[in-house]
MOPAC internal coordinates of N, CA, C and O (Angstrom, degrees):
PM7 1SCF
backbone

  N    0.0000 0     0.00 0     0.00 0    0    0    0
  C    1.4567 1     0.00 0     0.00 0    1    0    0
  C    1.4540 1   113.46 1     0.00 0    2    1    0
  O    1.2310 1   119.82 1   138.79 1    3    2    1
  N    1.3822 1   117.95 1   -41.21 1    3    2    1
  C    1.4458 1   122.96 1  -179.86 1    5    3    2
  C    1.6115 1   108.03 1   -67.37 1    6    5    3
  O    1.2310 1   120.69 1   143.56 1    7    6    5
  N    1.3016 1   116.28 1   -36.44 1    7    6    5
  C    1.4249 1   120.48 1  -179.09 1    9    7    6
  C    1.6032 1   110.71 1   -62.17 1   10    9    7
  O    1.2310 1   122.43 1   138.17 1   11   10    9
  N    1.3242 1   112.96 1   -41.83 1   11   10    9
  C    1.4819 1   116.54 1   179.66 1   13   11   10
  C    1.5304 1   110.35 1   -65.88 1   14   13   11
  O    1.2310 1   120.84 1   139.54 1   15   14   13
  N    1.3336 1   116.00 1   -40.46 1   15   14   13
  C    1.4743 1   120.17 1   177.49 1   17   15   14
  C    1.5520 1   112.53 1   -60.29 1   18   17   15
  O    1.2310 1   121.47 1   138.67 1   19   18   17
  N    1.2974 1   114.79 1   -41.33 1   19   18   17
  C    1.4959 1   122.31 1  -178.68 1   21   19   18
  C    1.5340 1   107.56 1   -68.17 1   22   21   19
  O    1.2310 1   119.03 1   137.22 1   23   22   21
  N    1.3573 1   119.46 1   -42.78 1   23   22   21
  C    1.3932 1   122.55 1  -179.68 1   25   23   22
  C    1.4993 1   110.40 1   -63.22 1   26   25   23
  O    1.2310 1   120.30 1   138.13 1   27   26   25
  N    1.3413 1   117.04 1   -41.87 1   27   26   25
  C    1.4179 1   124.50 1  -179.22 1   29   27   26
  C    1.4950 1   110.97 1   -65.48 1   30   29   27
  O    1.2310 1   120.37 1   134.51 1   31   30   29
  N    1.3483 1   116.91 1   -45.49 1   31   30   29
  C    1.4139 1   122.21 1   176.10 1   33   31   30
  C    1.5545 1   115.50 1   -58.45 1   34   33   31
  O    1.2310 1   121.78 1   138.91 1   35   34   33
  N    1.3257 1   114.19 1   -41.09 1   35   34   33
  C    1.4764 1   120.84 1   173.98 1   37   35   34
  C    1.5151 1   111.40 1   -64.03 1   38   37   35
  O    1.2310 1   121.08 1   139.36 1   39   38   37
  N    1.3344 1   115.53 1   -40.64 1   39   38   37
  C    1.4907 1   119.81 1   177.05 1   41   39   38
  C    1.5162 1   111.51 1   -60.42 1   42   41   39
  O    1.2310 1   122.09 1   132.71 1   43   42   41
  N    1.3240 1   113.61 1   -47.29 1   43   42   41
  C    1.4605 1   118.89 1  -179.48 1   45   43   42
  C    1.5078 1   112.30 1   -59.38 1   46   45   43
  O    1.2310 1   120.83 1   134.09 1   47   46   45
  N    1.3397 1   116.02 1   -45.91 1   47   46   45
  C    1.4585 1   121.34 1  -179.61 1   49   47   46
  C    1.4945 1   110.99 1   -63.64 1   50   49   47
  O    1.2310 1   118.82 1   145.47 1   51   50   49
  N    1.3529 1   119.86 1   -34.53 1   51   50   49
  C    1.4290 1   120.09 1   177.85 1   53   51   50
  C    1.5191 1   114.90 1   -75.04 1   54   53   51
  O    1.2310 1   119.42 1   147.68 1   55   54   53
  N    1.3438 1   118.70 1   -32.32 1   55   54   53
  C    1.3979 1   122.30 1  -173.34 1   57   55   54
  C    1.5345 1   113.83 1   -97.33 1   58   57   55
  O    1.2310 1   120.03 1   153.83 1   59   58   57
  N    1.3295 1   117.54 1   -26.17 1   59   58   57
  C    1.4687 1   120.01 1  -177.69 1   61   59   58
  C    1.4970 1   110.13 1   -70.17 1   62   61   59
  O    1.2310 1   118.91 1   -38.08 1   63   62   61
  N    1.3396 1   119.68 1   141.92 1   63   62   61
  C    1.4025 1   121.28 1   178.96 1   65   63   62
  C    1.5620 1   110.18 1   -68.02 1   66   65   63
  O    1.2310 1   120.22 1   -37.02 1   67   66   65
  N    1.3165 1   117.18 1   142.98 1   67   66   65
  C    1.4457 1   121.71 1   175.47 1   69   67   66
  C    1.4893 1   110.06 1   -77.89 1   70   69   67
  O    1.2310 1   119.57 1   -49.15 1   71   70   69
  N    1.2998 1   118.43 1   130.85 1   71   70   69
  C    1.4695 1   120.99 1  -177.08 1   73   71   70
  C    1.5226 1   107.11 1  -130.73 1   74   73   71
  O    1.2310 1   121.98 1   -25.82 1   75   74   73
  N    1.3244 1   113.81 1   154.18 1   75   74   73
  C    1.4629 1   120.44 1   173.37 1   77   75   74
  C    1.5468 1   111.25 1  -101.80 1   78   77   75
  O    1.2310 1   120.99 1   -75.77 1   79   78   77
  N    1.2525 1   115.72 1   104.23 1   79   78   77
  C    1.4916 1   121.69 1  -172.49 1   81   79   78
  C    1.4973 1   110.51 1   -56.06 1   82   81   79
  O    1.2310 1   119.25 1   135.82 1   83   82   81
  N    1.3306 1   119.05 1   -44.18 1   83   82   81
  C    1.5063 1   120.30 1  -175.64 1   85   83   82
  C    1.5001 1   109.90 1   -69.59 1   86   85   83
  O    1.2310 1   119.71 1   147.69 1   87   86   85
  N    1.3065 1   118.16 1   -32.31 1   87   86   85
  C    1.5159 1   116.27 1   176.49 1   89   87   86
  C    1.4714 1   111.58 1   -73.10 1   90   89   87
  O    1.2310 1   120.49 1   141.00 1   91   90   89
  N    1.3517 1   116.66 1   -39.00 1   91   90   89
  C    1.5029 1   118.55 1   177.23 1   93   91   90
  C    1.5410 1   110.44 1   -62.31 1   94   93   91
  O    1.2310 1   119.97 1   141.58 1   95   94   93
  N    1.2931 1   117.66 1   -38.42 1   95   94   93
  C    1.4811 1   119.93 1   179.77 1   97   95   94
  C    1.5056 1   111.39 1   -68.63 1   98   97   95
  O    1.2310 1   120.83 1   141.39 1   99   98   97
  N    1.3803 1   116.02 1   -38.61 1   99   98   97
  C    1.3923 1   120.15 1   175.96 1  101   99   98
  C    1.5704 1   115.92 1   -63.31 1  102  101   99
  O    1.2310 1   121.92 1   139.37 1  103  102  101
  N    1.3178 1   113.93 1   -40.63 1  103  102  101
  C    1.4218 1   122.02 1   177.38 1  105  103  102
  C    1.5884 1   111.63 1   -66.26 1  106  105  103
  O    1.2310 1   121.32 1   140.13 1  107  106  105
  N    1.3656 1   115.09 1   -39.87 1  107  106  105
  C    1.4388 1   118.72 1   177.67 1  109  107  106
  C    1.4984 1   111.64 1   -67.86 1  110  109  107
  O    1.2310 1   120.53 1   143.89 1  111  110  109
  N    1.3406 1   116.60 1   -36.11 1  111  110  109
  C    1.4712 1   122.72 1   177.95 1  113  111  110
  C    1.5089 1   110.28 1   -62.79 1  114  113  111
  O    1.2310 1   120.72 1   133.42 1  115  114  113
  N    1.3122 1   116.24 1   -46.58 1  115  114  113
  C    1.4801 1   121.48 1  -177.70 1  117  115  114
  C    1.5337 1   109.43 1   -68.61 1  118  117  115
  O    1.2310 1   119.43 1   134.99 1  119  118  117
  N    1.3370 1   118.70 1   -45.01 1  119  118  117
  C    1.4292 1   120.48 1   179.11 1  121  119  118
  C    1.4881 1   114.51 1   -61.64 1  122  121  119
  O    1.2310 1   120.99 1   130.37 1  123  122  121
  N    1.3219 1   115.72 1   -49.63 1  123  122  121
  C    1.4622 1   121.86 1   178.02 1  125  123  122
  C    1.5098 1   111.86 1   -63.05 1  126  125  123
  O    1.2310 1   119.99 1   142.33 1  127  126  125
  N    1.3214 1   117.62 1   -37.67 1  127  126  125
  C    1.4540 1   124.06 1   176.38 1  129  127  126
  C    1.4868 1   112.47 1   -63.73 1  130  129  127
  O    1.2310 1   119.03 1   136.14 1  131  130  129
  N    1.2997 1   119.45 1   -43.86 1  131  130  129
  C    1.4457 1   120.50 1   176.69 1  133  131  130
  C    1.4612 1   114.31 1   -64.06 1  134  133  131
  O    1.2310 1   120.25 1   140.71 1  135  134  133
  N    1.3448 1   117.12 1   -39.29 1  135  134  133
  C    1.4891 1   122.08 1   177.47 1  137  135  134
  C    1.5308 1   108.05 1   -63.17 1  138  137  135
  O    1.2310 1   121.07 1   134.05 1  139  138  137
  N    1.3007 1   115.55 1   -45.95 1  139  138  137
  C    1.4690 1   118.84 1  -179.77 1  141  139  138
  C    1.5183 1   112.55 1   -64.69 1  142  141  139
  O    1.2310 1   120.73 1   141.42 1  143  142  141
  N    1.3119 1   116.20 1   -38.58 1  143  142  141
  C    1.4890 1   118.99 1   175.97 1  145  143  142
  C    1.5193 1   112.80 1   -63.39 1  146  145  143
  O    1.2310 1   121.48 1   139.23 1  147  146  145
  N    1.3303 1   114.78 1   -40.77 1  147  146  145
  C    1.4624 1   118.80 1   174.84 1  149  147  146
  C    1.5447 1   111.50 1   -60.57 1  150  149  147
  O    1.2310 1   120.75 1   136.96 1  151  150  149
  N    1.3482 1   116.18 1   -43.04 1  151  150  149
  C    1.4108 1   119.87 1   176.09 1  153  151  150
  C    1.5050 1   116.23 1   -63.70 1  154  153  151
  O    1.2310 1   120.80 1   142.94 1  155  154  153
  N    1.3456 1   116.07 1   -37.06 1  155  154  153
  C    1.4227 1   118.25 1   176.18 1  157  155  154
  C    1.5657 1   112.89 1   -70.92 1  158  157  155
  O    1.2310 1   121.06 1   147.69 1  159  158  157
  N    1.3365 1   115.58 1   -32.31 1  159  158  157
  C    1.4111 1   121.23 1   176.88 1  161  159  158
  C    1.5417 1   109.88 1   -64.64 1  162  161  159
  O    1.2310 1   119.86 1   139.33 1  163  162  161
  N    1.3109 1   117.87 1   -40.67 1  163  162  161
  C    1.4570 1   123.97 1   178.01 1  165  163  162
  C    1.5067 1   107.13 1   -62.57 1  166  165  163
  O    1.2310 1   119.68 1   131.42 1  167  166  165
  N    1.3479 1   118.22 1   -48.58 1  167  166  165
  C    1.4754 1   120.64 1  -176.72 1  169  167  166
  C    1.5298 1   108.65 1   -63.51 1  170  169  167
  O    1.2310 1   118.19 1   133.37 1  171  170  169
  N    1.3321 1   121.06 1   -46.63 1  171  170  169
  C    1.4407 1   121.34 1  -179.41 1  173  171  170
  C    1.4941 1   111.87 1   -63.46 1  174  173  171
  O    1.2310 1   119.15 1   141.53 1  175  174  173
  N    1.3705 1   119.23 1   -38.47 1  175  174  173
  C    1.4566 1   121.35 1   179.20 1  177  175  174
  C    1.4848 1   109.73 1   -66.03 1  178  177  175
  O    1.2310 1   119.40 1   135.59 1  179  178  177
  N    1.3233 1   118.74 1   -44.41 1  179  178  177
  C    1.4514 1   123.52 1  -179.36 1  181  179  178
  C    1.5241 1   112.57 1   -61.92 1  182  181  179
  O    1.2310 1   121.09 1   144.48 1  183  182  181
  N    1.3371 1   115.52 1   -35.52 1  183  182  181
  C    1.5205 1   117.92 1   178.76 1  185  183  182
  C    1.4756 1   111.71 1   -80.11 1  186  185  183
  O    1.2310 1   119.16 1   137.00 1  187  186  185
  N    1.2899 1   119.20 1   -43.00 1  187  186  185
  C    1.4802 1   122.00 1  -176.15 1  189  187  186
  C    1.5536 1   113.44 1   -78.76 1  190  189  187
  O    1.2310 1   121.13 1   131.16 1  191  190  189
  N    1.2833 1   115.44 1   -48.84 1  191  190  189
  C    1.5132 1   119.27 1  -175.65 1  193  191  190
  C    1.5205 1   113.16 1   -80.49 1  194  193  191
  O    1.2310 1   120.99 1   145.44 1  195  194  193
  N    1.3513 1   115.71 1   -34.56 1  195  194  193
  C    1.4766 1   118.52 1  -174.52 1  197  195  194
  C    1.4938 1   113.06 1  -110.31 1  198  197  195
  O    1.2310 1   120.35 1   176.87 1  199  198  197
  N    1.3099 1   116.93 1    -3.13 1  199  198  197
  C    1.4901 1   120.58 1   176.97 1  201  199  198
  C    1.5124 1   117.00 1    67.42 1  202  201  199
  O    1.2310 1   120.79 1  -153.72 1  203  202  201
  N    1.2747 1   116.10 1    26.28 1  203  202  201
  C    1.5087 1   122.00 1  -178.02 1  205  203  202
  C    1.5456 1   107.81 1   -80.63 1  206  205  203
  O    1.2310 1   123.38 1   -28.91 1  207  206  205
  N    1.3397 1   111.13 1   151.09 1  207  206  205
  C    1.5381 1   116.10 1   174.81 1  209  207  206
  C    1.5109 1   106.54 1   -73.53 1  210  209  207
  O    1.2310 1   121.01 1   -19.49 1  211  210  209
  N    1.3485 1   115.67 1   160.51 1  211  210  209
  C    1.4755 1   122.10 1  -177.25 1  213  211  210
  C    1.4631 1   111.95 1   -56.81 1  214  213  211
  O    1.2310 1   117.82 1   136.49 1  215  214  213
  N    1.3988 1   121.75 1   -43.51 1  215  214  213
  C    1.4075 1   121.07 1  -178.96 1  217  215  214
  C    1.5743 1   111.91 1   -63.62 1  218  217  215
  O    1.2310 1   121.94 1   135.62 1  219  218  217
  N    1.2959 1   113.88 1   -44.38 1  219  218  217
  C    1.4950 1   116.87 1  -179.31 1  221  219  218
  C    1.5429 1   111.23 1   -66.14 1  222  221  219
  O    1.2310 1   122.38 1   140.87 1  223  222  221
  N    1.3427 1   113.04 1   -39.13 1  223  222  221
  C    1.4969 1   116.57 1   176.41 1  225  223  222
  C    1.5186 1   111.86 1   -60.87 1  226  225  223
  O    1.2310 1   121.53 1   140.07 1  227  226  225
  N    1.3439 1   114.68 1   -39.93 1  227  226  225
  C    1.4837 1   119.54 1   178.28 1  229  227  226
  C    1.5516 1   110.42 1   -63.39 1  230  229  227
  O    1.2310 1   119.81 1   141.38 1  231  230  229
  N    1.3045 1   117.96 1   -38.62 1  231  230  229
  C    1.4401 1   121.37 1   177.29 1  233  231  230
  C    1.5570 1   111.79 1   -61.60 1  234  233  231
  O    1.2310 1   122.35 1   133.84 1  235  234  233
  N    1.3807 1   113.11 1   -46.16 1  235  234  233
  C    1.4418 1   118.20 1   176.73 1  237  235  234
  C    1.4710 1   113.67 1   -60.30 1  238  237  235
  O    1.2310 1   121.36 1   141.58 1  239  238  237
  N    1.3498 1   115.01 1   -38.42 1  239  238  237
  C    1.4803 1   121.48 1   178.62 1  241  239  238
  C    1.4872 1   109.43 1   -61.17 1  242  241  239
  O    1.2310 1   119.98 1   129.70 1  243  242  241
  N    1.3347 1   117.64 1   -50.30 1  243  242  241
  C    1.5446 1   121.54 1   178.54 1  245  243  242
  C    1.4773 1   109.09 1   -55.84 1  246  245  243
  O    1.2310 1   120.84 1   130.11 1  247  246  245
  N    1.3270 1   116.00 1   -49.89 1  247  246  245
  C    1.4657 1   118.91 1  -176.20 1  249  247  246
  C    1.5348 1   113.49 1   -61.24 1  250  249  247
  O    1.2310 1   120.27 1   137.52 1  251  250  249
  N    1.2976 1   117.09 1   -42.48 1  251  250  249
  C    1.4840 1   122.05 1   179.01 1  253  251  250
  C    1.5115 1   111.54 1   -68.36 1  254  253  251
  O    1.2310 1   119.73 1   139.90 1  255  254  253
  N    1.3353 1   118.11 1   -40.10 1  255  254  253
  C    1.4711 1   119.41 1   178.08 1  257  255  254
  C    1.5024 1   110.56 1   -65.14 1  258  257  255
  O    1.2310 1   119.45 1   141.50 1  259  258  257
  N    1.3773 1   118.66 1   -38.50 1  259  258  257
  C    1.4078 1   120.39 1   177.58 1  261  259  258
  C    1.5013 1   112.04 1   -66.37 1  262  261  259
  O    1.2310 1   121.57 1   136.48 1  263  262  261
  N    1.3558 1   114.60 1   -43.52 1  263  262  261
  C    1.4560 1   116.78 1   178.87 1  265  263  262
  C    1.5780 1   112.17 1   -62.53 1  266  265  263
  O    1.2310 1   120.98 1   138.60 1  267  266  265
  N    1.3567 1   115.73 1   -41.40 1  267  266  265
  C    1.4391 1   120.57 1   176.10 1  269  267  266
  C    1.5353 1   111.41 1   -58.23 1  270  269  267
  O    1.2310 1   121.94 1   133.71 1  271  270  269
  N    1.2778 1   113.89 1   -46.29 1  271  270  269
  C    1.5034 1   118.41 1   179.82 1  273  271  270
  C    1.4658 1   113.24 1   -62.66 1  274  273  271
  O    1.2310 1   120.20 1   140.38 1  275  274  273
  N    1.3173 1   117.22 1   -39.62 1  275  274  273
  C    1.5269 1   120.22 1  -178.98 1  277  275  274
  C    1.4971 1   110.11 1   -68.35 1  278  277  275
  O    1.2310 1   120.79 1   138.19 1  279  278  277
  N    1.3669 1   116.09 1   -41.81 1  279  278  277
  C    1.4348 1   121.17 1   179.99 1  281  279  278
  C    1.5493 1   109.11 1   -65.58 1  282  281  279
  O    1.2310 1   119.95 1   136.07 1  283  282  281
  N    1.3114 1   117.70 1   -43.93 1  283  282  281
  C    1.4601 1   119.09 1  -179.39 1  285  283  282
  C    1.5334 1   112.33 1   -70.59 1  286  285  283
  O    1.2310 1   119.77 1   153.46 1  287  286  285
  N    1.3271 1   118.04 1   -26.54 1  287  286  285
  C    1.4089 1   121.00 1   173.72 1  289  287  286
  C    1.4835 1   110.72 1   -72.05 1  290  289  287
  O    1.2310 1   119.40 1   140.74 1  291  290  289
  N    1.3533 1   118.74 1   -39.26 1  291  290  289
  C    1.4406 1   122.03 1   174.96 1  293  291  290
  C    1.5176 1   114.96 1   -60.60 1  294  293  291
  O    1.2310 1   119.83 1   147.20 1  295  294  293
  N    1.3405 1   117.93 1   -32.80 1  295  294  293
  C    1.4300 1   121.84 1   173.16 1  297  295  294
  C    1.4996 1   114.76 1   -90.94 1  298  297  295
  O    1.2310 1   119.23 1  -167.73 1  299  298  297
  N    1.3088 1   119.07 1    12.27 1  299  298  297
  C    1.4761 1   125.60 1   177.01 1  301  299  298
  C    1.4512 1   111.50 1    61.84 1  302  301  299
  O    1.2310 1   117.61 1  -150.84 1  303  302  301
  N    1.3534 1   122.15 1    29.16 1  303  302  301
  C    1.4489 1   125.33 1   175.33 1  305  303  302
  C    1.4942 1   113.42 1   -93.97 1  306  305  303
  O    1.2310 1   120.13 1   138.96 1  307  306  305
  N    1.3369 1   117.36 1   -41.04 1  307  306  305
  C    1.4334 1   120.15 1  -175.51 1  309  307  306
  C    1.5533 1   111.79 1   -64.69 1  310  309  307
  O    1.2310 1   119.82 1   141.46 1  311  310  309
  N    1.3564 1   117.94 1   -38.54 1  311  310  309
  C    1.4512 1   117.05 1   178.43 1  313  311  310
  C    1.5754 1   111.54 1   -62.16 1  314  313  311
  O    1.2310 1   119.33 1   151.09 1  315  314  313
  N    1.2732 1   118.88 1   -28.91 1  315  314  313
  C    1.4423 1   123.54 1   175.01 1  317  315  314
  C    1.5311 1   111.76 1   -67.74 1  318  317  315
  O    1.2310 1   121.66 1   138.47 1  319  318  317
  N    1.3184 1   114.43 1   -41.53 1  319  318  317
  C    1.4512 1   123.46 1   177.83 1  321  319  318
  C    1.5712 1   107.20 1   -63.03 1  322  321  319
  O    1.2310 1   119.88 1   134.02 1  323  322  321
  N    1.2934 1   117.83 1   -45.98 1  323  322  321
  C    1.4917 1   120.29 1   179.14 1  325  323  322
  C    1.5427 1   108.97 1   -67.30 1  326  325  323
  O    1.2310 1   118.47 1   139.36 1  327  326  325
  N    1.2882 1   120.53 1   -40.64 1  327  326  325
  C    1.4478 1   120.14 1   178.24 1  329  327  326
  C    1.5229 1   112.75 1   -59.38 1  330  329  327
  O    1.2310 1   120.43 1   145.70 1  331  330  329
  N    1.3566 1   116.78 1   -34.30 1  331  330  329
  C    1.4445 1   121.62 1   178.73 1  333  331  330
  C    1.5601 1   110.79 1   -79.91 1  334  333  331
  O    1.2310 1   122.52 1   132.83 1  335  334  333
  N    1.3558 1   112.78 1   -47.17 1  335  334  333
  C    1.4336 1   117.69 1  -170.43 1  337  335  334
  C    1.5622 1   115.49 1   -94.28 1  338  337  335
  O    1.2310 1   120.26 1   177.00 1  339  338  337
  N    1.3008 1   117.10 1    -3.00 1  339  338  337
  C    1.4411 1   121.96 1   175.77 1  341  339  338
  C    1.5915 1   110.24 1    54.73 1  342  341  339
  O    1.2310 1   122.86 1    49.38 1  343  342  341
  N    1.3681 1   112.13 1  -130.62 1  343  342  341
  C    1.5118 1   116.48 1  -171.64 1  345  343  342
  C    1.5653 1   109.45 1   -63.29 1  346  345  343
  O    1.2310 1   119.05 1   157.22 1  347  346  345
  N    1.2890 1   119.42 1   -22.78 1  347  346  345
  C    1.4371 1   120.48 1  -178.28 1  349  347  346
  C    1.5522 1   110.30 1   -65.98 1  350  349  347
  O    1.2310 1   118.58 1   158.09 1  351  350  349
  N    1.2846 1   120.31 1   -21.91 1  351  350  349
  C    1.4113 1   123.86 1   175.24 1  353  351  350
  C    1.4770 1   111.20 1  -100.19 1  354  353  351
  O    1.2310 1   117.78 1   164.70 1  355  354  353
  N    1.3182 1   121.84 1   -15.30 1  355  354  353
  C    1.4382 1   121.78 1  -178.56 1  357  355  354
  C    1.5300 1   113.58 1   -97.00 1  358  357  355
  O    1.2310 1   119.64 1   151.66 1  359  358  357
  N    1.3331 1   118.30 1   -28.34 1  359  358  357
  C    1.4185 1   120.11 1  -173.63 1  361  359  358
  C    1.5398 1   114.32 1   -75.17 1  362  361  359
  O    1.2310 1   119.08 1   141.64 1  363  362  361
  N    1.3443 1   119.37 1   -38.36 1  363  362  361
  C    1.4672 1   117.67 1  -177.31 1  365  363  362
  C    1.5387 1   109.97 1   -70.78 1  366  365  363
  O    1.2310 1   119.81 1    -4.04 1  367  366  365
  N    1.3134 1   117.97 1   175.96 1  367  366  365
  C    1.4435 1   125.35 1  -176.65 1  369  367  366
  C    1.5669 1   109.81 1   -56.35 1  370  369  367
  O    1.2310 1   123.09 1   147.73 1  371  370  369
  N    1.3157 1   111.69 1   -32.27 1  371  370  369
  C    1.4594 1   114.59 1  -178.81 1  373  371  370
  C    1.4996 1   114.84 1   -62.99 1  374  373  371
  O    1.2310 1   121.09 1   150.40 1  375  374  373
  N    1.4166 1   115.53 1   -29.60 1  375  374  373
  C    1.4802 1   119.78 1   174.82 1  377  375  374
  C    1.4676 1   113.59 1   -67.30 1  378  377  375
  O    1.2310 1   120.32 1   144.82 1  379  378  377
  N    1.3165 1   116.99 1   -35.18 1  379  378  377
  C    1.4837 1   121.59 1   177.43 1  381  379  378
  C    1.5970 1   107.80 1   -67.40 1  382  381  379
  O    1.2310 1   120.62 1   133.18 1  383  382  381
  N    1.3129 1   116.43 1   -46.82 1  383  382  381
  C    1.4873 1   118.11 1   176.72 1  385  383  382
  C    1.4556 1   112.23 1   -58.81 1  386  385  383
  O    1.2310 1   120.26 1   137.95 1  387  386  385
  N    1.3486 1   117.11 1   -42.05 1  387  386  385
  C    1.4688 1   120.30 1   179.26 1  389  387  386
  C    1.5561 1   110.92 1   -61.21 1  390  389  387
  O    1.2310 1   120.71 1   137.48 1  391  390  389
  N    1.2868 1   116.25 1   -42.52 1  391  390  389
  C    1.4799 1   117.63 1  -179.88 1  393  391  390
  C    1.4992 1   113.00 1   -64.26 1  394  393  391
  O    1.2310 1   119.90 1   140.18 1  395  394  393
  N    1.3277 1   117.80 1   -39.82 1  395  394  393
  C    1.4609 1   120.32 1   179.50 1  397  395  394
  C    1.5329 1   108.36 1   -70.01 1  398  397  395
  O    1.2310 1   119.47 1   135.11 1  399  398  397
  N    1.3313 1   118.61 1   -44.89 1  399  398  397
  C    1.4641 1   118.48 1  -177.78 1  401  399  398
  C    1.5281 1   111.32 1   -66.11 1  402  401  399
  O    1.2310 1   121.29 1   137.74 1  403  402  401
  N    1.3323 1   115.14 1   -42.26 1  403  402  401
  C    1.4936 1   117.87 1   179.60 1  405  403  402
  C    1.5116 1   112.17 1   -60.16 1  406  405  403
  O    1.2310 1   119.52 1   142.52 1  407  406  405
  N    1.3584 1   118.53 1   -37.48 1  407  406  405
  C    1.4296 1   118.64 1   177.85 1  409  407  406
  C    1.5388 1   112.26 1   -70.14 1  410  409  407
  O    1.2310 1   121.17 1   144.89 1  411  410  409
  N    1.2534 1   115.36 1   -35.11 1  411  410  409
  C    1.5082 1   119.02 1   176.11 1  413  411  410
  C    1.5425 1   110.25 1   -66.29 1  414  413  411
  O    1.2310 1   120.47 1   138.23 1  415  414  413
  N    1.3123 1   116.70 1   -41.77 1  415  414  413
  C    1.4730 1   120.42 1   178.83 1  417  415  414
  C    1.5306 1   112.42 1   -66.55 1  418  417  415
  O    1.2310 1   121.91 1   140.98 1  419  418  417
  N    1.2943 1   113.94 1   -39.02 1  419  418  417
  C    1.4737 1   118.66 1  -178.45 1  421  419  418
  C    1.5054 1   111.36 1   -64.81 1  422  421  419
  O    1.2310 1   119.38 1   140.89 1  423  422  421
  N    1.3612 1   118.78 1   -39.11 1  423  422  421
  C    1.4380 1   120.56 1  -176.69 1  425  423  422
  C    1.5236 1   113.52 1  -102.54 1  426  425  423
  O    1.2310 1   120.66 1  -154.92 1  427  426  425
  N    1.3028 1   116.35 1    25.08 1  427  426  425
  C    1.5292 1   118.53 1   179.51 1  429  427  426
  C    1.5325 1   106.62 1   -68.02 1  430  429  427
  O    1.2310 1   122.73 1   -20.05 1  431  430  429
  N    1.3007 1   112.38 1   159.95 1  431  430  429
  C    1.4688 1   119.39 1   176.70 1  433  431  430
  C    1.5359 1   109.32 1  -115.73 1  434  433  431
  O    1.2310 1   119.99 1   -26.57 1  435  434  433
  N    1.3009 1   117.62 1   153.43 1  435  434  433
  C    1.4763 1   119.70 1   175.81 1  437  435  434
  C    1.5214 1   107.42 1  -104.95 1  438  437  435
  O    1.2310 1   121.89 1    -0.28 1  439  438  437
  N    1.3302 1   113.98 1   179.72 1  439  438  437
  C    1.4898 1   119.67 1  -175.85 1  441  439  438
  C    1.5454 1   111.27 1   -63.51 1  442  441  439
  O    1.2310 1   119.48 1   155.24 1  443  442  441
  N    1.3013 1   118.59 1   -24.76 1  443  442  441
  C    1.4500 1   119.29 1  -178.57 1  445  443  442
  C    1.4990 1   112.34 1   -75.48 1  446  445  443
  O    1.2310 1   119.06 1   170.13 1  447  446  445
  N    1.2891 1   119.40 1    -9.87 1  447  446  445
  C    1.4762 1   123.37 1  -178.75 1  449  447  446
  C    1.5569 1   109.59 1   -97.01 1  450  449  447
  O    1.2310 1   119.20 1  -168.15 1  451  450  449
  N    1.2976 1   119.14 1    11.85 1  451  450  449
  C    1.4482 1   122.03 1   177.67 1  453  451  450
  C    1.5530 1   107.96 1   -69.25 1  454  453  451
  O    1.2310 1   120.08 1   -49.00 1  455  454  453
  N    1.3012 1   117.44 1   131.00 1  455  454  453
  C    1.4897 1   118.52 1  -174.09 1  457  455  454
  C    1.5273 1   108.37 1  -110.89 1  458  457  455
  O    1.2310 1   121.59 1   -44.55 1  459  458  457
  N    1.3269 1   114.55 1   135.45 1  459  458  457
  C    1.4563 1   121.63 1   171.92 1  461  459  458
  C    1.5081 1   109.41 1   -75.99 1  462  461  459
  O    1.2310 1   119.42 1   -52.13 1  463  462  461
  N    1.2972 1   118.72 1   127.87 1  463  462  461
  C    1.4749 1   119.56 1  -177.69 1  465  463  462
  C    1.5294 1   112.02 1  -110.53 1  466  465  463
  O    1.2310 1   119.00 1  -175.00 1  467  466  465
  N    1.3140 1   119.51 1     5.00 1  467  466  465
  C    1.4643 1   120.91 1  -178.48 1  469  467  466
  C    1.5466 1   110.47 1   -73.16 1  470  469  467
  O    1.2310 1   121.03 1   144.58 1  471  470  469
  N    1.3019 1   115.64 1   -35.42 1  471  470  469
  C    1.4666 1   117.60 1   178.23 1  473  471  470
  C    1.5409 1   109.35 1   -86.28 1  474  473  471
  O    1.2310 1   121.47 1   -15.24 1  475  474  473
  N    1.3225 1   114.80 1   164.76 1  475  474  473
  C    1.4528 1   118.18 1   179.10 1  477  475  474
  C    1.5264 1   109.64 1   -73.17 1  478  477  475
  O    1.2310 1   120.49 1   154.22 1  479  478  477
  N    1.3447 1   116.67 1   -25.78 1  479  478  477
  C    1.4616 1   118.92 1  -178.98 1  481  479  478
  C    1.5480 1   106.12 1  -107.28 1  482  481  479
  O    1.2310 1   121.71 1   -69.35 1  483  482  481
  N    1.3679 1   114.33 1   110.65 1  483  482  481
  C    1.4690 1   119.56 1  -178.87 1  485  483  482
  C    1.5599 1   110.41 1   -64.22 1  486  485  483
  O    1.2310 1   120.69 1   -38.00 1  487  486  485
  N    1.3124 1   116.30 1   142.00 1  487  486  485
  C    1.4412 1   123.35 1   178.91 1  489  487  486
  C    1.4934 1   112.46 1  -143.18 1  490  489  487
  O    1.2310 1   119.38 1   -22.54 1  491  490  489
  N    1.2690 1   118.80 1   157.46 1  491  490  489
  C    1.4520 1   122.74 1   178.81 1  493  491  490
  C    1.5536 1   107.62 1   -77.40 1  494  493  491
  O    1.2310 1   122.30 1   -32.55 1  495  494  493
  N    1.3997 1   113.20 1   147.45 1  495  494  493
  C    1.4689 1   117.19 1   175.19 1  497  495  494
  C    1.5194 1   108.15 1   -80.21 1  498  497  495
  O    1.2310 1   120.19 1   -47.50 1  499  498  497
  N    1.3687 1   117.24 1   132.50 1  499  498  497
  C    1.4615 1   117.54 1   179.43 1  501  499  498
  C    1.4904 1   110.10 1   -83.64 1  502  501  499
  O    1.2310 1   120.65 1   -29.49 1  503  502  501
  N    1.2949 1   116.35 1   150.51 1  503  502  501
  C    1.4595 1   120.36 1   176.27 1  505  503  502
  C    1.4958 1   113.17 1   105.31 1  506  505  503
  O    1.2310 1   120.37 1   163.56 1  507  506  505
  N    1.3450 1   116.91 1   -16.44 1  507  506  505
  C    1.4492 1   119.52 1  -178.71 1  509  507  506
  C    1.5090 1   108.53 1   -92.41 1  510  509  507
  O    1.2310 1   120.61 1   -30.39 1  511  510  509
  N    1.3195 1   116.43 1   149.61 1  511  510  509
  C    1.4931 1   118.88 1   176.39 1  513  511  510
  C    1.5026 1   108.84 1  -118.16 1  514  513  511
  O    1.2310 1   120.10 1   180.00 1  515  514  513

């Protein structure tokens, strides 16, 4: 049993990509910090410029960060941010929005997948692309 564990460990060490933990942590810190600074800027602007209470400004901040994340995911920008920043881009609320939007984009259908439901056997409509 120990021999199999050793062989597996050697296999993992050979195939797993080599990473620099300190660099990954620094990138995550910078990425998460930038997202949090943008959020704080939104809250401060909402409170000072628009006179909103702190709770309502926080709600607007969450909504705008989610919206920005979904838009950036749609343009395939946020996944690149996450690839560079790791957990710094995945942990905040924007990471959750990215995961939901990415799933929706991945499983979208096009016009050729429209199904006729009048017959008992569903079929695709011809002529659509």
